[in-house]
C-alpha positions in Angstrom: 101.2 70.3 62.8 104.7 70.0 64.5 104.7 70.0 68.5 107.0 72.3 70.1 110.5 71.2 71.8 110.4 71.5 75.4 113.9 72.9 76.6 113.7 70.1 79.4 114.9 70.3 83.0 118.4 71.4 83.5 119.2 69.5 86.8 123.0 70.8 87.2 121.8 74.4 87.3 118.7 73.8 89.1 121.1 71.8 91.9 123.6 74.3 92.1 121.2 77.2 92.4 119.6 75.5 95.2 122.9 74.5 97.2 123.7 78.1 96.7 120.6 79.9 97.7 120.0 77.2 100.6 123.4 77.5 102.3 123.2 81.2 101.9 120.2 81.4 103.6 120.7 79.2 106.5 124.1 81.0 106.7 122.3 84.4 107.7 119.5 82.7 109.7 121.9 80.7 112.0 124.8 83.5 111.6 124.4 85.6 114.9 123.2 82.2 117.0 126.8 80.3 116.1 129.1 83.6 116.4 129.3 83.8 112.3 132.2 83.2 110.4 133.6 82.0 114.4 131.8 78.9 113.3 133.0 76.0 111.4 129.4 75.9 110.3 128.6 79.1 109.3 132.3 79.2 107.5 131.1 75.8 106.0 127.8 77.8 104.6 129.3 80.3 103.8 132.0 77.9 101.4 129.0 75.8 100.1 127.1 79.1 99.6 129.9 80.9 97.0 130.8 77.8 95.2 126.8 76.9 94.7 125.7 80.7 93.3 129.0 80.8 91.4 129.0 77.7 89.8 125.4 77.9 89.2 126.6 81.4 87.2 129.1 79.6 85.3 126.9 76.8 84.5 124.1 78.7 83.3 126.7 80.8 81.0 128.0 77.5 79.3 125.2 75.2 79.2 123.2 74.8 75.8 120.1 74.0 77.3 120.2 76.0 80.8 117.3 76.1 83.1 117.3 80.0 83.0 119.0 82.4 80.4 121.0 84.6 82.0 121.2 86.6 79.2 118.3 88.5 80.1 120.7 90.6 82.2 122.2 92.1 78.9 118.9 94.1 79.0 119.6 97.5 80.7 115.8 97.7 82.1 115.8 94.2 83.5 119.0 94.7 85.5 117.8 97.6 87.0 114.5 96.8 87.5 116.1 93.5 89.6 118.2 96.1 91.7 115.2 97.9 92.3 112.9 95.4 93.0 115.6 93.6 95.5 116.3 96.7 97.5 112.2 97.7 97.7 111.1 94.3 98.6 113.7 93.7 101.2 113.2 97.1 102.7 109.6 96.6 103.4 110.0 92.5 103.9 112.4 93.7 106.8 110.5 96.6 108.3 107.2 94.3 108.2 109.2 91.8 110.3 111.3 94.4 113.0 107.9 96.2 114.1 106.0 93.6 115.3 109.1 92.3 117.3 109.5 95.6 118.5 106.0 96.1 119.7 105.7 92.8 121.5 109.3 92.5 122.8 109.8 96.3 124.3 105.9 97.6 124.7 104.7 94.9 125.0 101.9 94.1 122.7 100.0 90.8 121.7 100.4 89.5 118.7 97.3 90.4 117.8 97.9 94.5 118.7 101.1 93.7 116.9 99.4 93.0 113.6 97.2 95.3 113.8 99.8 97.9 113.9 100.7 96.6 110.1 97.0 96.5 108.8 96.7 100.2 108.0 100.0 100.0 105.7 98.6 97.2 103.9 95.1 98.9 103.3 97.1 102.1 102.0 98.6 99.4 99.6 95.7 98.5 98.3 94.3 101.6 97.7 97.5 103.2 95.9 98.0 100.8 93.3 95.4 101.3 91.1 96.1 104.5 91.6 99.9 104.6 90.8 98.6 102.1 87.7 96.9 105.5 86.4 99.9 107.6 87.4 102.5 105.8 85.3 100.5 106.5 82.1 100.8 110.4 81.8 104.3 110.8 84.3 107.4 109.3 83.3 107.9 105.8 85.5 111.6 106.7 86.5 110.0 110.2 88.5 107.3 107.7 90.4 110.0 105.1 91.4 112.2 107.8 93.1 109.2 109.5 94.8 108.3 105.9 96.1 112.1 105.4 97.5 111.9 108.9 98.9 108.5 108.2 100.4 109.5 105.6 102.0 113.2 106.8 103.0 111.5 109.2 104.8 108.6 107.0 106.4 111.7 105.3 107.9 113.3 108.1 108.9 110.1 109.2 110.9 110.0 105.5 112.2 113.6 105.9 113.7 112.6 109.0 115.2 109.6 108.0 116.7 110.5 104.9 118.2 110.8 104.9 122.1 109.9 103.0 125.4 106.3 104.5 125.2 105.7 105.1 121.5 101.8 105.1 121.0 99.8 102.9 118.8 98.6 105.6 116.7 102.3 106.8 116.0 103.2 103.3 115.0 100.4 103.0 112.8 101.3 106.2 110.9 104.8 105.3 110.5 104.0 101.9 109.2 101.7 103.7 106.6 103.9 105.9 105.5 106.3 103.2 104.4 103.6 101.2 102.9 102.8 104.2 100.6 106.2 104.7 99.5 106.1 100.9 98.8 102.9 101.4 96.2 104.5 104.0 94.3 107.4 101.0 93.7 105.6 98.1 92.4 104.1 98.6 89.2 106.3 100.8 88.0 109.7 98.6 88.8 108.0 95.8 87.1 107.2 98.1 84.2 110.2 99.2 84.0 112.3 95.5 84.5 110.1 94.2 81.4 109.8 97.2 79.1 112.6 96.3 76.4 113.1 92.8 77.6 112.7 90.2 74.3 109.2 88.2 74.4 110.8 84.8 73.9 113.1 86.2 77.2 110.0 87.0 79.1 110.0 83.5 81.0 113.5 83.5 81.7 113.2 87.1 83.3 109.9 86.3 85.3 111.7 83.5 87.0 114.5 85.5 88.2 112.6 88.7 89.1 110.8 86.7 91.5 114.1 85.1 92.7 115.4 88.6 93.5 112.3 89.6 95.4 111.8 86.5 97.2 115.9 85.8 98.6 116.3 89.9 99.1 113.7 89.7 101.3 114.1 86.2 103.4 118.1 87.7 103.4 117.0 91.1 104.5 114.4 89.6 107.0 116.9 87.3 108.8 120.0 90.7 108.4 117.7 92.6 110.2 116.9 90.4 113.0 120.6 89.6 113.6 121.2 93.4 113.1 119.0 94.4 116.5 121.1 91.5 118.5 124.2 93.0 117.4 123.3 97.0 117.9 121.8 96.3 121.3 124.9 94.7 122.4 126.6 98.1 121.2 124.2 100.3 122.8 124.8 98.5 126.0 128.5 98.6 125.8 128.0 102.4 125.3 125.6 103.1 127.6 127.5 101.3 130.4 130.2 104.1 130.9 127.2 106.1 132.2 126.1 102.9 134.6 129.2 103.6 137.6 129.0 105.1 140.4 131.4 107.8 139.5 128.6 109.1 137.4 126.8 111.2 139.8 123.1 111.1 137.5 123.3 107.6 138.2 123.7 107.7 141.9 121.2 110.3 142.3 118.5 107.9 140.0 119.6 105.0 142.2 118.6 107.3 145.6 115.1 108.3 143.6 114.2 104.5 143.0 115.6 103.5 146.7 113.1 106.3 148.2 110.1 105.3 146.2 110.5 101.7 147.2 110.9 102.6 150.9 107.7 105.0 150.8 106.3 101.6 149.1 107.2 99.9 152.1 110.6 97.6 151.4 113.4 97.7 154.1 117.2 96.4 154.4 120.5 96.7 152.2 118.2 94.5 149.4 116.1 98.0 148.5 119.1 99.2 146.7 119.9 96.3 145.1 116.0 95.9 143.7 116.7 99.4 142.9 119.9 98.7 140.8 118.0 95.8 138.8 115.2 98.0 137.7 117.6 100.7 136.8 119.0 97.4 134.5 115.6 96.5 133.1 115.6 100.0 131.7 118.8 100.2 130.7 118.4 96.9 128.6 115.2 98.4 127.3 117.0 101.7 126.0 119.7 99.8 124.5 116.8 98.0 122.1 115.1 100.5 121.6 118.1 102.2 120.1 119.2 99.7 118.1 115.7 99.2 116.6 116.2 103.1 115.9 119.3 102.1 114.2 117.6 99.4 111.6 115.4 101.5 110.2 118.2 104.5 109.8 119.9 102.1 107.8 117.0 100.8 105.7 116.1 104.5 105.0 119.8 104.8 103.8 119.4 102.1 101.0 116.0 103.8 100.0 117.8 107.3 99.5 120.6 105.5 97.6 118.3 104.0 95.3 116.9 107.2 94.0 119.8 108.1 91.7 119.8 104.7 90.6 116.1 105.5 89.1 117.2 108.1 86.9 119.4 105.3 84.4 115.7 104.6 83.4 114.8 106.0 79.9 112.7 108.8 80.6 109.4 107.1 79.5 105.7 107.1 80.3 104.1 103.8 79.1 100.9 101.4 81.1 102.3 98.2 82.8 102.1 95.1 81.3 99.3 92.4 82.5 102.2 90.2 82.4 105.9 89.5 81.5 104.3 87.4 79.2 102.2 89.9 77.5 103.2 92.4 74.6 102.3 95.6 73.5 104.0 98.2 75.3 103.0 102.2 74.2 105.8 104.7 74.7 
């Protein structure tokens, strides 16, 4: 029996991909701290990321034995599946980081309670997966995916609306559970769509690229969401600052109220006004942070809604999901 030849390792392609994605991740992680493109280091990382990613694409297209075969993207369903996969995981990963960050910085919760906010969403996801697995056999896959992004989008809008400095634990859990429920309608159908018409000999390459899109989009989304919280907080502070002036009567009235409360507590002297202003500044910062978190949820919701029309580029099929991308036998 003739032994099957191994394709070998494409060290050039692997190195270029590693450099490109690694520098891209460093750039988005460090960008906020280093003033983005105002920093020579960030500009260097951006250049290396550009050269690495596009160099890898060029090399993989001409190499005789590339580490992954980019011809998988000629398959329409695989390309659409990768895009939907990247968007879904990016949104969910970002919100999974932003919610605990909000609860610990603003409310504040302990790490344990912050984790408990996410837990019911995980349970909802586990319950929904077998249900959706059965559902795609009787409902067109594209409808299921569109419904998932719709629920995810409304869950994010709900999260944007309910976020306040005094939001309760139950409401936060509800918002996260709705988001996770929407994601539950995406996992199985998107995997089904991506490998629906992909030739069997390209399954290994497809599986590697599909996983890469998921991981890279999730990591970038987390970094961008974290950076966006800081940036949007500064924007809202600049906007709110115009109302914190002695020329704005409600501001002066609020200071007078705090001064009266402090005097009733036994405070005295000119330090009362400074203490009142300091307390208002703390409230001011919290309000700016809350508005920033609300913005992040709204941006994520917009991305979720943008994905809905793309779902209808998928062929109108009903099919049970494959056990893995290495198995054939899809039933139409």
